[in-house]
C-alpha positions as CSV (number, residue, x, y, z in Angstrom):
1,M,-78.2,-68.3,-10.2
2,K,-78.6,-71.7,-8.7
3,G,-79.0,-74.8,-10.8
4,L,-78.5,-78.7,-11.0
5,V,-76.3,-80.4,-13.2
6,Y,-77.8,-82.7,-15.5
7,K,-75.2,-83.4,-18.0
8,S,-71.3,-83.3,-18.1
9,T,-69.6,-83.4,-21.7
10,G,-65.9,-82.8,-19.7
11,N,-65.5,-79.2,-20.8
12,W,-69.4,-77.9,-20.6
13,Y,-72.3,-78.8,-18.3
14,D,-75.9,-78.5,-19.0
15,V,-77.2,-76.8,-15.6
16,H,-81.2,-76.5,-15.2
17,T,-82.6,-74.0,-13.1
18,D,-85.8,-73.9,-11.0
19,S,-87.9,-72.3,-13.9
20,H,-86.8,-75.2,-16.1
21,E,-84.3,-73.0,-17.9
22,V,-81.0,-74.9,-19.3
23,Y,-77.8,-73.3,-19.2
24,K,-74.6,-74.4,-20.9
25,C,-71.7,-73.6,-18.5
26,S,-68.0,-73.7,-18.2
27,I,-66.0,-73.6,-15.1
28,K,-63.6,-71.3,-13.6
29,G,-60.0,-72.2,-13.8
30,K,-59.6,-71.6,-10.1
31,F,-61.7,-74.9,-9.7
32,R,-58.8,-76.9,-10.9
33,S,-56.7,-75.9,-7.8
34,L,-59.3,-76.4,-5.1
35,G,-57.5,-79.6,-3.8
36,I,-60.3,-81.7,-5.4
37,K,-58.4,-84.8,-6.7
38,S,-60.7,-85.4,-9.5
39,T,-60.6,-85.0,-13.2
40,N,-64.1,-83.5,-13.2
41,P,-64.5,-80.8,-10.4
42,V,-68.1,-80.4,-11.1
43,A,-70.4,-83.5,-11.5
44,V,-74.0,-84.7,-12.6
45,G,-76.1,-84.3,-9.5
46,D,-74.1,-81.3,-8.4
47,Y,-76.1,-78.0,-7.3
48,V,-74.2,-75.1,-8.4
49,F,-74.3,-71.6,-8.4
50,F,-73.4,-69.6,-11.7
51,E,-73.0,-66.5,-13.6
52,I,-74.8,-65.5,-17.0
53,N,-72.3,-64.3,-19.5
54,D,-74.4,-64.8,-22.4
55,E,-78.3,-64.5,-21.7
56,K,-79.4,-65.2,-25.7
57,E,-77.4,-68.3,-26.1
58,Q,-77.9,-69.2,-22.5
59,R,-74.5,-69.7,-21.6
60,G,-72.9,-69.3,-18.2
61,V,-69.9,-69.9,-15.8
62,I,-70.0,-72.0,-12.6
63,T,-68.7,-70.0,-9.7
64,K,-69.7,-72.3,-6.7
65,I,-70.5,-76.0,-5.9
66,E,-72.9,-77.0,-3.1
67,P,-71.6,-79.4,-0.5
68,R,-72.4,-82.8,-1.8
69,K,-74.1,-85.1,0.5
70,N,-72.4,-88.1,-1.4
71,Y,-71.0,-89.5,-4.3
72,I,-69.6,-92.3,-6.3
73,I,-66.2,-92.3,-7.9
74,R,-64.3,-94.4,-10.3
75,K,-60.5,-94.4,-11.0
76,S,-59.4,-92.1,-13.8
77,V,-58.7,-93.9,-16.8
78,N,-55.8,-91.6,-17.8
79,L,-54.7,-90.8,-14.4
80,S,-54.6,-93.5,-11.9
81,K,-53.9,-91.7,-9.0
82,Q,-57.0,-89.4,-9.6
83,S,-60.5,-90.3,-9.4
84,H,-63.5,-89.5,-11.7
85,I,-66.9,-88.6,-10.0
86,L,-69.5,-90.5,-11.6
87,A,-72.5,-88.8,-9.7
88,S,-73.6,-86.7,-6.7
89,N,-76.1,-86.3,-4.2
90,I,-77.8,-89.8,-4.8
91,D,-80.6,-91.6,-3.0
92,Y,-80.4,-95.0,-4.7
93,C,-77.7,-96.9,-6.6
94,F,-79.3,-99.5,-8.8
95,L,-76.5,-102.2,-9.6
96,F,-77.4,-104.3,-12.7
97,V,-75.8,-107.6,-12.8
98,T,-76.1,-110.4,-15.6
99,P,-74.7,-113.6,-15.2
100,S,-73.3,-113.7,-18.8
101,N,-73.3,-111.5,-22.0
102,P,-71.6,-109.7,-19.9
103,S,-70.9,-111.6,-17.0
104,T,-70.6,-109.7,-13.7
105,S,-68.5,-111.1,-11.1
106,S,-69.1,-111.1,-7.1
107,L,-65.8,-109.0,-6.7
108,F,-67.2,-106.2,-9.0
109,I,-70.6,-106.3,-6.7
110,D,-68.6,-106.0,-3.6
111,R,-66.2,-103.1,-5.0
112,V,-69.5,-101.3,-5.9
113,L,-71.0,-102.1,-2.4
114,L,-68.1,-101.2,-0.4
115,S,-68.0,-97.8,-2.5
116,T,-71.8,-97.2,-1.9
117,E,-71.9,-98.1,1.7
118,S,-68.9,-95.7,2.6
119,F,-70.9,-92.8,1.4
120,G,-74.2,-94.2,2.8
121,I,-76.0,-94.7,-0.5
122,N,-78.7,-97.3,-0.6
123,T,-78.0,-100.0,-3.4
124,I,-80.5,-102.2,-5.0
125,I,-78.9,-105.2,-6.9
126,L,-80.9,-106.0,-10.3
127,F,-80.6,-109.2,-11.7
128,N,-81.2,-108.3,-15.3
129,K,-82.0,-110.7,-18.4
130,I,-83.8,-113.3,-16.6
131,D,-85.6,-114.2,-19.6
132,S,-82.4,-115.4,-21.2
133,Y,-80.8,-117.5,-18.6
134,D,-79.6,-121.1,-18.9
135,K,-79.1,-123.4,-16.1
136,D,-75.7,-122.1,-15.3
137,D,-76.9,-118.7,-15.4
138,T,-79.8,-119.5,-13.1
139,D,-77.5,-121.4,-10.7
140,Y,-74.9,-118.5,-10.6
141,I,-77.6,-115.9,-10.1
142,E,-79.4,-117.8,-7.3
143,K,-76.3,-118.3,-5.3
144,L,-75.6,-114.5,-5.5
145,Y,-79.4,-113.7,-4.8
146,K,-79.2,-115.7,-1.8
147,T,-75.6,-114.1,-0.7
148,Y,-76.9,-110.5,-0.9
149,T,-80.5,-111.1,0.5
150,S,-79.2,-112.8,3.6
151,I,-76.8,-109.8,4.6
152,G,-79.9,-107.5,3.9
153,Y,-79.6,-106.2,0.6
154,Q,-82.9,-105.5,-1.5
155,C,-82.6,-107.8,-4.7
156,L,-84.8,-107.9,-7.8
157,K,-84.8,-110.2,-10.4
158,I,-85.8,-108.6,-13.5
159,S,-86.2,-108.6,-17.2
160,V,-86.1,-105.4,-19.0
161,K,-87.0,-107.0,-22.3
162,Q,-90.0,-108.5,-21.0
163,K,-90.7,-105.6,-18.2
164,T,-90.8,-108.4,-15.5
165,N,-90.9,-106.6,-12.0
166,I,-90.1,-102.8,-13.6
167,E,-92.7,-101.6,-11.8
168,K,-91.0,-102.4,-8.4
169,V,-87.9,-100.5,-9.6
170,K,-90.1,-97.6,-10.5
171,K,-91.6,-97.6,-6.9
172,F,-88.3,-97.3,-5.4
173,M,-87.4,-94.6,-7.6
174,E,-90.1,-92.4,-6.9
175,N,-89.2,-88.8,-5.9
176,N,-85.6,-89.9,-5.4
177,V,-82.4,-89.4,-7.4
178,S,-81.1,-92.7,-8.4
179,V,-77.8,-93.9,-10.1
180,F,-77.9,-96.8,-12.6
181,T,-74.5,-98.5,-12.8
182,G,-72.8,-101.7,-13.8
183,H,-70.6,-103.0,-16.8
184,S,-71.6,-101.9,-20.1
185,G,-74.2,-104.1,-21.8
186,V,-76.1,-105.1,-18.5
187,G,-79.2,-103.1,-19.8
188,K,-78.9,-99.7,-18.1
189,S,-79.9,-97.8,-21.1
190,S,-82.5,-100.3,-22.1
191,M,-84.0,-99.7,-18.5
192,M,-84.3,-96.2,-19.1
193,N,-86.0,-96.4,-22.6
194,A,-88.4,-99.2,-20.7
195,L,-89.2,-96.3,-18.1
196,D,-89.9,-93.8,-20.7
197,S,-90.1,-94.6,-24.4
198,N,-89.5,-91.0,-25.3
199,L,-85.7,-90.8,-24.4
200,N,-84.9,-93.7,-27.2
201,L,-81.4,-93.8,-25.5
202,K,-79.0,-95.8,-27.6
203,T,-78.0,-99.3,-26.8
204,S,-76.0,-102.0,-28.7
205,E,-75.4,-105.5,-29.1
206,I,-72.8,-107.3,-26.7
207,S,-69.6,-108.4,-28.6
208,K,-69.6,-111.8,-29.5
209,Q,-65.7,-112.0,-29.3
210,N,-65.4,-111.0,-25.4
211,E,-68.7,-110.6,-23.9
212,Q,-68.3,-106.8,-23.4
213,G,-70.5,-104.0,-23.7
214,Q,-69.8,-101.4,-26.3
215,H,-69.9,-98.3,-24.2
216,T,-73.1,-96.8,-25.4
217,T,-73.2,-94.2,-22.8
218,T,-70.5,-92.1,-22.9
219,F,-71.0,-89.2,-20.5
220,A,-73.3,-89.5,-17.3
221,E,-76.6,-87.6,-17.8
222,M,-79.6,-87.1,-15.6
223,F,-83.1,-87.6,-16.7
224,D,-86.4,-86.7,-15.2
225,F,-89.5,-89.0,-14.9
226,N,-93.1,-88.3,-14.3
227,N,-93.2,-90.1,-11.0
228,G,-90.7,-87.3,-9.7
229,A,-87.8,-89.5,-9.9
230,K,-84.4,-88.3,-11.4
231,V,-82.2,-91.0,-12.8
232,I,-78.6,-90.7,-13.9
233,D,-77.3,-93.0,-16.5
234,S,-73.5,-93.4,-16.1
235,P,-70.9,-94.8,-18.5
236,G,-70.4,-98.6,-18.1
237,I,-67.3,-99.2,-15.8
238,K,-65.0,-102.4,-15.2
239,G,-64.0,-101.4,-11.8
240,F,-64.7,-98.7,-9.0
241,G,-61.9,-96.7,-7.4
242,L,-61.8,-96.7,-3.7
243,I,-60.4,-93.8,-3.1
244,D,-59.4,-92.1,0.8
245,I,-60.3,-95.5,2.6
246,E,-57.8,-97.1,5.3
247,K,-57.4,-100.6,5.1
248,N,-59.1,-101.1,8.6
249,E,-61.9,-99.5,7.2
250,I,-62.8,-101.9,4.5
251,G,-64.2,-104.6,6.9
252,G,-66.6,-101.9,8.2
253,Y,-68.3,-101.8,5.1
254,F,-69.1,-105.4,4.6
255,V,-72.1,-105.3,6.8
256,E,-71.9,-108.8,8.0
257,I,-67.8,-108.3,8.6
258,A,-68.9,-105.3,10.6
259,K,-71.3,-106.7,12.9
260,L,-69.0,-109.6,13.7
261,S,-66.0,-107.3,14.0
262,T,-67.2,-106.1,17.3
263,N,-66.6,-109.7,19.0
264,C,-62.9,-109.8,17.7
265,K,-60.2,-109.6,20.5
266,F,-58.5,-106.6,18.7
267,N,-60.5,-103.5,17.9
268,N,-57.8,-103.1,14.4
269,C,-58.4,-106.6,13.4
270,L,-58.0,-107.1,9.9
271,H,-59.8,-110.6,10.1
272,L,-56.5,-112.1,8.6
273,N,-54.6,-114.4,11.2
274,E,-55.2,-112.5,14.4
275,P,-56.2,-114.9,17.3
276,N,-59.7,-114.7,18.7
277,C,-61.2,-113.3,15.4
278,A,-65.1,-113.5,15.3
279,V,-65.0,-113.2,11.6
280,K,-62.6,-116.0,10.9
281,S,-64.6,-118.3,13.4
282,A,-67.7,-117.3,11.6
283,L,-66.2,-118.3,8.4
284,E,-65.0,-121.6,9.7
285,A,-68.7,-122.3,10.7
286,N,-70.1,-121.4,7.4
287,D,-72.1,-118.4,9.0
288,I,-70.9,-115.8,6.5
289,S,-70.2,-116.0,2.7
290,E,-66.9,-117.6,1.6
291,S,-67.1,-115.5,-1.6
292,R,-67.7,-112.4,0.4
293,Y,-64.7,-112.9,2.5
294,V,-62.4,-114.0,-0.4
295,N,-63.6,-110.5,-2.1
296,Y,-62.9,-108.6,1.1
297,L,-59.4,-110.0,1.0
298,S,-58.8,-109.4,-2.6
299,I,-59.7,-105.7,-2.1
300,L,-57.6,-105.4,1.3
301,N,-54.6,-106.7,-0.8
302,D,-54.9,-104.9,-3.8
303,D,-52.1,-102.3,-4.2
304,E,-53.8,-100.3,-6.8
305,N,-56.6,-99.1,-4.6
306,N,-54.6,-95.9,-3.4
307,F,-55.3,-96.3,0.2
308,R,-54.0,-93.7,2.6
């Protein structure tokens, strides 16, 4: 029988069939040795085949995973050389950004965009909590908004609390599979509740001591909405793992760097100190964002990225 994975709790997976039945499934041990360098061989958003071993209790065993069109990952918390697949088969990634309570850095944004660009996932940046910005917050967000819209990313300034521009978000989600991501406390679960009050997902206040969210979403889970949208609510994360990306590929996922690099003297230019580098020339002429270039260098030189 075929189904779609809606929830993962580590050892068990909630699999929904086309007839709207839900089976709680485990996986066969052989999945552990299929060469999948991930702590979770099966992810929310996967299409799977499973065998029913208890019809009364609606239990089954997953026997096969359909090929994924894409996925997003983070580094495993306990096993740094492995990855954890957050979600698969995604049409849109909605990246929640807040200037404070908690603060989202441009480096975090660019790491997420690098990951989603590498798998061809459309990413929309949502600048949330606009109802509570002070002047510094407003200035910070305006700078980010200008940076990312200028290179082609769709950005929306929203307030989940006041439901500002929420209808625009819903329009993008219609008949698509989306994933919400960003730091804990940026409003992902609150957005889910705003889209459907019947969900009543747990939310929590930001810690006053360190302005960090309290990880109210523990496991990834998919939810259905009446406009045909499917949304995957993912756990809050501090950083994305960049797995199986070579150093000379990174620039190709920074859209403005990729465009300029065709004019570099060397095909394998890393845009560091090479002669006749079109990217460096554009930087000196203020034609590209300095913060984006600095973040590119940071990612390029990060030894923990597990580059091949």
